[in-house]
N, C-alpha and C positions, 0 to 999 in steps of 0.2 A: 225304538227309534222312529218307526213309521208313524206311531201314534203322536209323538212329539212334533214331527214334521207337519202332519195334518192339523194338529191343534193350533199351530201358528198359521198354516197356509189357508185353511178354509175361511176364517174370519177376514183375512186380507183379500181373498177373492171376492167375498161379498162386499167389502169396502170398495174395491176397485170398480165393481159393477155400479155402485151408487155414485161414484165420482162424476161420470158424464151427465148425471141427472141435473146437476147444477146448471150446466150449459144448456141442456135440453129444456129445462123449465123456463129459463130466460127467453130462449128462442121461441118456444111455444106460446108464451104470453105475448111476446112482440108480434107473433104471427096473427094474433087476434085483434090487433090494433087497427087503426083506420088507414095505414099506409104501409106498403111493402118496404119502404125505406128504413123502417124501424128494425126489420130483420137484418138488412145489410149493415146497419149501424151496430147492432149487437155483435154480428160476426166480426166486424173490423175491430171493435173494442176488445173482444175476446182474443183476437189474434195478437193485439198489443200486450195484453196482460199475460197471455201464454208465453210470449217471447221473454217477458220479464221473469215470470215465476219459474219456468222450466230451467232457466239458467242458474237459478238459485235453489234447485232441488238438492244441492249438497247439504243444505241445512237439515234435511231429513236423513239422507244417506250417511253422511259423516257422523251425525249424532248417534244413529243406531249402531254403527260399528264400534265407536268408542264406548258407548253405554254397555253393549253386550259384553265387551271385554272386561269392563269394570264389574259387571254382574258376575261373570264367570270367576273373577278373582275374589269376589266377596268384598270389594272395596266400596262401602256405602258412601264414604266421604267423597270419593271420586265420582260416583254416580250423581250425587247432588251437584258437584262442581261442573260436570259436563252439561247438565241441564241449564244451569245459570249462564255458562259461557255461550251456549247455543242460543238461548233466549235473548241475551244481550246483543249478539250479532244480528239476530232476526229482527228485533225491534229497531235497532239502529238503522238497518237497511230499509225497513218499512217506512220509518219517518223520513229517511233521505229521499225515497221515491215521492213522498208527499211534497217535500220541498221542491223537487225537480219536476213536478207534474207538467208544468207548462213546457219545459224543455223537451220532455219525453214526447208530448203530443206533436210539437213542431218537427221533431226528427221523424216520427211515424208518418206524418203527412207528406214528408219529402219522398217517401217510398211508395205511398198509396195514393192514387188519384181518385177522388170522389167528388160528387157534386157538393155545392155549398150547403144544401139542406141536410144531406147525409152527414156532412162534417159537423154540423151543429148538433145533430143527435149523438154522434160519437163523443163529442166534447161533453155533452150533458151526462151521458152514461159514465164516461171515464172520470169526470171531475167529482162524481159522488163515490164511485166504487174504489177509487184510489185511496180513500181514507181508511179502507179496510186492509191496506197493505201490511201494517204491523201485525194484524190478527192472522192474515193468511200465512205470512212467513213464520209467525210464532207457532202456528199449528204444524208447520213442517217440522220445526224443532221438537215440539211435544210429541208428535206422532212417531218420529224417529226414536225418541227416548222411550216411549212405551214399547215399541217393537224390540229395542235393545234389552228391555227388562223382561222379555219373553211374554209380553202381553199384547196380543193382536185383537182381542175381543173389545177392549175399551175403545180403540180408534174406530172399530166397526159400529159400536153403539152411537158414538159421537157423530159419525158420518151420516147414519140413518136419521137421527134426530135433527141434524143440521138441514138435511134436505126437506124434512117436514116443515120446519120453521121457515125455510126459504120459500117454499111453495105458498104457505099461508100468508106471510108478510107481503110477498110480491103481488098476490091476488088482491089483498086488501088495499095496497097502495095504488094499484093500477085501476081496478074496477070499482072500488068504493070511493077512494079519494081522487080518482081521475088524474093521477100524476103521470100517466103514460110511461115513457122510457125512463124518466127520473124515478118512477115508482119501482120499476124493475131493478134499477141499480141500487136503490135504497134498501129494498127487500133483501137482495143478495148480500149487500155490505153488512147489514145488521145480522144476517144469518151467520156470517163469518165471525162477527164479534161474539155472538151467542156461542158459537163453536169453541172459541178461545175460553170464554168464561166457564162453559160446561167442562172443558178439559181441566181447568184449574180446580173446579170442584171435585172432579173425579180423582185428580192427583192428590188433593188433600185427604180424600176419603181412603185412598189405597196406600199412599206413601207419605202421608203428612208427617210421620215421625222423622223423616229425613230433613225436614226444615230446620231442625235443631243443629244439623251439621253444616248449615250455611254460614260462611264467613265472607267478608268482603275481600279477603286475601285471594279468593278464587277469581275475582275481577281485577284486583291490582297486580296480580302475578302475571306479568307479560310473558314470561317464559312458558307458563302453562298454556298460553294461547297458541304458541308456535306450532305444536303438532296438529292442533285443530285447524289452523289456517293452512298449514302445509298440505294436509290431506284434502281439505276442502278446496284449495286452489286447484289441485289436480282433478278433483271431481268436477269443478266448474269448467275447466278446460275440456274435459271429456264430454260434458253436457253440451258445451258450445259446439263441439265438433258434431255431435249427434243432431243438434238443431240445424246445423249447416247442411247436413245430408237431407233431412226431411224438407227443409225450405227449398233447397235446390231441386229436389224431386218434384215439388209442386210447380216450380218455375219451369223446369224442363218439360213437364206435362203440358203446361199452358202454351209453351212455345210450339208444341206439336199440333195444337188445335183444340178448340173447345170440346169437341166430341171425345178426344183422347183424354183431356183433363177430367171430364165426367167419368169416363171408364176407369182411369187410374185412381181417382178419388174413391170410387165404389170398391174397387179391388183392394185398396189399402185398408178398407174396413175389416177385411178378413184377417189381415196382419194385426190390426188393433185389437180385435176380438181375442185372438190367440195370445197377444201380449198381456191382456188383462188377466187371463187365466194363469199364465206363467208367472206373472208378478207376485201372485200369492205364494208361490214356492220360492221366488227370489227373496221376499221378505223373511220367509222361514229360514232360508240359507243365511241371510245376514245375521239374524238373531242367534241361531245355533252355532254358526262358525265363530262369531265373536265370543260367545259364551265358552266354547271349548278351547279357544285360543287363550282367553283370559285365565281359564282354569288349568292350562297346560295339559289338557287331556288330548294329546295328539292321536293316539289310536282310535279314540272315540270320534274325533274329527274326521279321520279317514273313513270310518264306517258311515258317518253322517253324509259325507259327500257322495259316497257310492249310492246310498239310499235316495238322496235327492235327485241324482242323475237317473236312477231307475224310474222315479216318478216323472221326470222330464221326458224320458224316452217314451214312456207310456202315453203321456199327454200328446206328444208329437205324433205318435202313431194314430191315436184316436182322432185328432183334428184332421190328419191327412185323409183318413177314411171318410169322415163327415164331409169334408170339402169335396172329395172326389164324387160322393154320391149326391150332394145337395147344392152344388155351386149355383146352378141356375135358379133353384128355389130360393136360396138366400138373396141372390141378386134381385129376384122378383119382389121380395119384401122391401128392399132398399129403393127400388124404382119401378115404375110401370112403363118406362120407355123401352120398347122392343128393340130399337136400333142400338141403344146402349148395351142392353143385355146380350144381344147377338155379337156385337163387336167385342165385348168383354170375354166371350167364350174363346176368342182367338188367343187370349193371354192366360187361359185357365191353368196352364202348366206351372206358372210362377206361383199361383195360389197354393198349389199342391206342394211346392217346395218350401214355402214359408216355415212350416213347423220343423221340418228336418234340418233346414239350414240355420234356423234361428234359436232353437231351444238351448243349445250349449252356451251361446253368448249371454242369454238371460241369466242362466244359473251361475255361470262364472262371475257375472257382475255382483250377484248377491254374496258369493263366497269371498270375492276380493274386498267388497265393502266390509264384511264381517272381520276380515283380517286387517282392515285399514290399509290395504295395499293399493292406494289410489294411483300412485305413480305408474305401476305396472298396468293397471286398468286403462289409464290415460294413454300410455304408449301403444297398447294393443288397439285402442280406438283410432289413434292417429294413423297407424299403418293401414287399418281397414278402410278408413276414410280416403287415404291416398290412393288405395287400390280401386275404390269406388269411382273416383274422378278419372283415374287413368283408364279404367275399363270403359267408362261412359264415353269418353272422347275418342276411344279406339273403336268401340262397337256401335255407337249410335249412327254414324254415317252409313254403316252397312246394314244393320238390323232395325233401325228406327226405334219404335217404342219397345220392341223386344230387347233392344240393347240397353235401354234404361232399366227395365225390370231385371235383366241379367246382372247388371252392375249392382243393383240393390240387393239381390239375393246373394251375390258374391261377397258384398260388404258384410251381410249378416253372418255368413259362413266363416269368413276370415276373422271376424271378432272372436268367435268361439275357438278357432284354430290357434290364434296367437295367444289367447289366455291359457289354453291347454298346454302349449309349449313352454310358457313362462312359469307355470304352476310348480313343477318339481323343484326348481331352484328356490322359489319363494317358500315352499313348505320346509325345505331344509334349513332356511334361515330364521324360522320362527323361534 
């Protein structure tokens, strides 16, 4: 069982590490142009796209859960039908965003005040990269499908090659054709299209025989879409609640002052680093849980969950030790501002609590997705988010920035607690 878990987890961890490179490449290239406004424009455009795409992460999560269950049940026709349904929704949403691009920008600029020049650069970047929306969302669906098929290596290879193409194209358009921010956007957009085409090629190579099982009935059958939309609706609401917490955290940090915003942003990188590592095991939990639920192998599922939590506890313990020993050294890599590093030391205790408080929430998310138990996952998230805001408004006037961090750690912990409490009843109803 440990071998199966690691077989799925390690490639996903590598994939997660490559994901931030797409944003880092764009920012790095923009940083070498003739104005710092390009960096600001890239950051603002990325914020808009992140808000759009994060809320539609259900296309990956929902697809992986349904696919894993069909894989476990050995139902090849359903495996194919799930992919077609997911891609049809992904492409439909992607083209809808292209149609609504002007409206999306108008709404975004209502919430973000920028200079006219920066706004022009944001529009230039956004107006090109938005055409990659069908490819980006399509990749969510295909990645989820591969994970559900117990294959995490293929998304890893695709992610690595996509980053290489992105770097090459962006450098070509910016420094050879002198397209500036338009070149950055075009290189990134074409890299996403390349990723989709490469995925299609990999799919035909590995699973091409399934294409003969495709029928238009899988698209015409509205009833077949109901479970897909029901699960994904709950995952969407859960993701929206998660984005609400992270967005409010940044807002509350900024309200405290620029120095605290800088400190909290840097300290949050410790949580992001831990989450990238944990997500590898989350994807493993999605794939294996769905497979064993589909195959009705409940004793094996119990054993799998125990092993996954053993790995989670081990990772939490390891990260706690690393953060305890090297907090200042890691901060020194992130910034050379001594004032920020010294002030961050006052909130070091919360960094040490991230792994212990958060590992269960991550792992349960993967298990619940594999079981397609999105409603229970959504309810646990809603309760945790409610406690976050209640705690913040009670503790912030007394503890200031410590109150904000206490509320965030409590939110992580309660997500895990609520899902732990809900699981026994959920397991009995499988």
